[in-house]
N, C-alpha and C positions, 0 to 999 in steps of 0.2 A: 478650199486650200488647206484646211486643218484635218481633213480626213486621212491624208497620207502621213506616215510617220516622220517624213522629212520635208521641210518647207521648200528646199531647193528643188526636189523632185516634183512636188506639187506645182511649182511655178512652171517647170518645163511641160508638164502635162496639160495645164489649164490655161496658160497664157494665150491670149488672142491678139494682143497688141503690145508693142514695145515702145515706151516713151523715152526718148533720148533727151537728157538735160545737159547742155554744155557746162563745163566746170565754171565758166565765167558767170553763168546764170543760176548756178545751184544755190548759192547763198541767198539770193533774192527769193527763190522758191521757198527755201526753208524759213526765211524771215516771215513770209506771208502766212505760214501755218503754225509757227512756234507757239503763239499764245493759246491756240486751240488744244494743244497737248502738253502744256506746261505742267499739268498736274500728274503726268505719267511717272510711275516709279519703275525703273528698270531693275531687273534681277538677272545678272549674268551668271550662267552656269558653266563652269569649267570642269574638265574631266579627263580621266585617263583613257576612256573608251572601254567597252564591255563591262560597264559598271552600273547599269540601270538608269542612265541619264535619259534615254528615250522614253522609258516607262514613266519617269518623273514628269516629263513634259506632257505626256498623254493624260496623266491623272490630274495635273494642274489645270489643263484645259477643261477637264470635266467638272471643275469646281465653279462656284459662282463668284468667287472673289478675285480670281486672277486668270490670265490667259497665257499661252505659251507659243513660242515660235522656235521650232526645232531645226537648228543648223541652217540658218539663212546663208546661202552661198556667198552673197556679197560681202558679208563680214569676214568669212574665212579667207576669201580671195584677197581682201584688203590687208588682212593680217599677214598672209603669206607674202604679199609684195613688200610689206614693211620688213619682214625677215630678210627677204632677198636684198632689199636696199641696204641693210646693214652689212650683208656679205659683200655687196658691191663696193661699199666704202672701204672695206678691207682689201678687196681685190678689184681694182678699177677695170680690169680686162673682162670681167664677167658680163653676163647679159644685162642689157639696159633695163632699168626700172623707171616707170613713169615719174617725171620730175616732181609732181605733187607729193609723192611719197618719200622723196629723198630728204625732205625738210620735216623736222619733227612737228613744228607748229602747223604746217599745212596738212600733214597726215592726220594729226589729232582733230583738226577742224573737219576733215573729210569724214572720218569715223563718226563724229558727232552729227554731221549733216545726214549721213546715210541712215543712222538709227532714228533720227527725227522723222525722216520720211517713212520708215517702217512703223514707227509709233503711230503716226497719223493714219496710215492705212489700216493697221490692226485695230485701233480704237474706233475709227469711223465705220469699219466693216463688221464690227462685233455687235450683235443684237443687244447685248447687255452693256456695251461700252465699258468693259472692264479696263481699268487704268493701271493695274499692276501687270507688267509683262515680263515673263521669264524668257530670256533668250539663251537657248542651249547652244553653246559654241562647240566646234570640233576640238580636237586635242591641241592643235597648233597654236591657237590664240593665246594660250597661257605664256608662250614665249615672248609675247609683246604686251603683256598685261599692264605694264606701266603706261603704255599709250592709251589703253582702255581707261585706266584710272584718270589720266589727264583729260580724257574726253568726257567721262561721266563720274565726276567726283562724288556725287550723291547716290550713285547706284549701290545696290547690295550685291554681294558675290557669294556663290556657292561652289564647292568643289566636291565632285563625286569620284570615288576611286574604289579599287578592288585589290585583293591580294595578288601579288605579282605572278605567282604560279598559276592561279586561276585565270588571270588576264591572258597569260601566254597560251594556256590550253584553249580558252574560249576563242581567241583570235585564230589559233591554228586550225580549229575545227571549221571556222568560217572560210579560211583561206584555202585549205587543202580538200575539204569536203569528205575525203575518204581516208580512214586511218591507215589502210594498207599503203596508200601512196605516200603519206607522210613518213611512215616508219621505213619504207624502202629508201626514200631520199635521205633520211637521217642516217641510215646505215651507210650510205654512200659518203655522206659528209664526214662521218667518223673515220672513214678510211682515208680521208685527206682530199676528197673530191668535192668539197662543199660548194665550190663555185658552180657546180652543176645544178644545185638546188635553185628553183625559181626565186628571183629577187622580190623583195616586198614592194608595196606601192611607194611612190615618191615621197609621200608625207612621212613615211617611216624613216626614210633616209635622212631627212632633216634632223631627226633625233640622233641617228647613228653617226652623223658627221661631227658631232660635238667632240672637241679635242680630248675631253676626259676619257674617251673610250679608245684611244689610239693603241693601247696595249692589250686589248681583249682578244681572245682567240676568235677565229672565224670573222675577223673584222670586215664589215660591209655585207655580211651574209644575212639571210632571213632571220637566223637565230639572234644575231647581234642586234639588228635593227628593231626587232620586235621587243626584246628585253629593254633596249634603250628607250623605246617609246614610253613604256611604263615608268622606267626609272627616271627618265628626264622630266616627265610631268610631275612626279613625286618630289624630286629635288627642287624643281622650280617653285612648287607650292611652298616648300619649307623656306626658300629664299624670300619669297614674297611676304610671307607672314613675319619674317624677321625684319624686313625692310619697311613694310607698311602695315604694322599690326592693327591699326584702326580701320583698315579697309579690307584687307585680305585675311581671312575669309569670314563673312558673316556666319556661315555654317558650312560644316564638312560632313558628308554622309558616306559611310562605309557600305559597300554593296550588300553585305549580309543583313544589315538592318533593314534595308528596303525589301530584300527578298523574303525575310522571315516575318517581320512585323510591319506590313505595308501601311496600314491605316495609322498606327501609332507613330511610325517614322515620318509620315507626311504631316501629322499634327505637330510633332516636335520641330520639324523644319519650318513650318509656318510660324510657330511661336518664336523661333530664333530670328526669323526675318521680320518680326513685328507685324505680321499679317493676321488679322482677326478672321478665323475660320472655325466654325463650329457647325457641323452638319446635323447635330442632334435636333430633331424636330423637322428637318428638311428631308423628308422621305425620298423625294425624287432625286435630289442631289446625292444623298447617301447611296442609293441604288446605282446611280450613274458612276460614282467613284468606285464602288465595289465591282461593277461590271468591267470597268476599265482595268482595274488591277488584275482581273482574272484573264485578260487577253494577253497574247504574245505581242508586245508593243512593236516588234519589228517584223511580224509575220508578213509574208508576201514580198519581202525585200531580200537581197543577197546577204544582208547582215544577220539574218535569222539562221539558227542551226537547222531549222526546218525549211521546207520549200512550199508550204501550204499557202492558201489564199489569205488575204487580210481578214482579221477577226478570229484567227485560230487561237484556241485556248493555250495559255502558258502552262508548261509542266516542267519540273526539274529534270535535268539530264540524268538518265539512269544507265546509259551505256558505259562500258569500261573506259577508264582513263586512257588517254592517248600518250601521256608522258610518263617518264620514269625517273630513275635516279640520275641518268645522264643530263636530262633537262634541268632538274632541280640543282644539280651541281653547277651547271653552266650559268643559271640565273644568279646563283650566289657568287660565282666567279666574276661576272660582270659588275655586280654590286661592289665587290671587294676592290676590283681594279679601278672603278670610278672614284672610290674614296670620297664620296660626297655626303656622307652622313646618313645615308639610307642603308642600314646594315644588312638587309635581306628582304625577301619578298613578303614576309609577314609583318612588315612595319606598319604601325597604325599611327596616324597623325593625332596629336593631342587634341582633346575636346571634340572628337568626332562623335557623331550619332552612330552608335555601333549596336 
């Protein structure tokens, strides 16, 4: 289950049986196993995407002191439904959301129960029974981070992010694959036909629907929603730190630190999290971590810039940039129109590992 970069995909490929637990019986199941995993320390990893978060989970898994679960779909699905339930309360005519998620207390309890089940599986199936578990979340859960806080008040939290312009280009390369296609569509958009450009995935639109973006140019387009995804996550992080300074965030990691000084950044992160990790004298572990850092953490998946098989070596992108002054001006335009305290794509959060 840990060989694939994403836990959700590993489940699809390897599942041989589905166990269905009715909601009415879920609490009893959780109560039966809670004592066995009461010692588990959760670390929730929030992120903007395209920021090295998959690499982080792969290398954490390579250590002897912690294990990692990369994007368990059940957590993202629950968080998405909580987001939808809030929209439904504002717009009763919208699609129905499961009743258990319409109430804050029951949704918090469900989140806690689901993670308890994951904790039990991960600890009992791990040969070393590592009890520190990093859960890398997709980008959306930061929108309902208060629910995560109420569910796991003793958890530790990490936020990974990247320069906004680099985020935009990295995602654009993944989405369009071919620079000629992207440049042709952008030329069409600049002529006023931006609705002809393929729309972004649904999870991008959640960010773009934020009322703070109503005045931006090309509203609802790929360009708007992609910038909004980065900007919304950044602003949400600032808000969480201001509102819950003792919880959000235990550590913040800037992408360039992870890309440039991998080992040192991992050591700094572990220290901020209070996790004792020192591979000195542990030759096998040191080699395992070094080998993991050398690999393309997303190789073999559509999220990699490459299309090679799993295990392909990582290399910095050396091809010419896909974006120019028009994109840079547009990113700055969206930041300015939002007026949310993030002045531009180069913004660095205070106390980040950089």
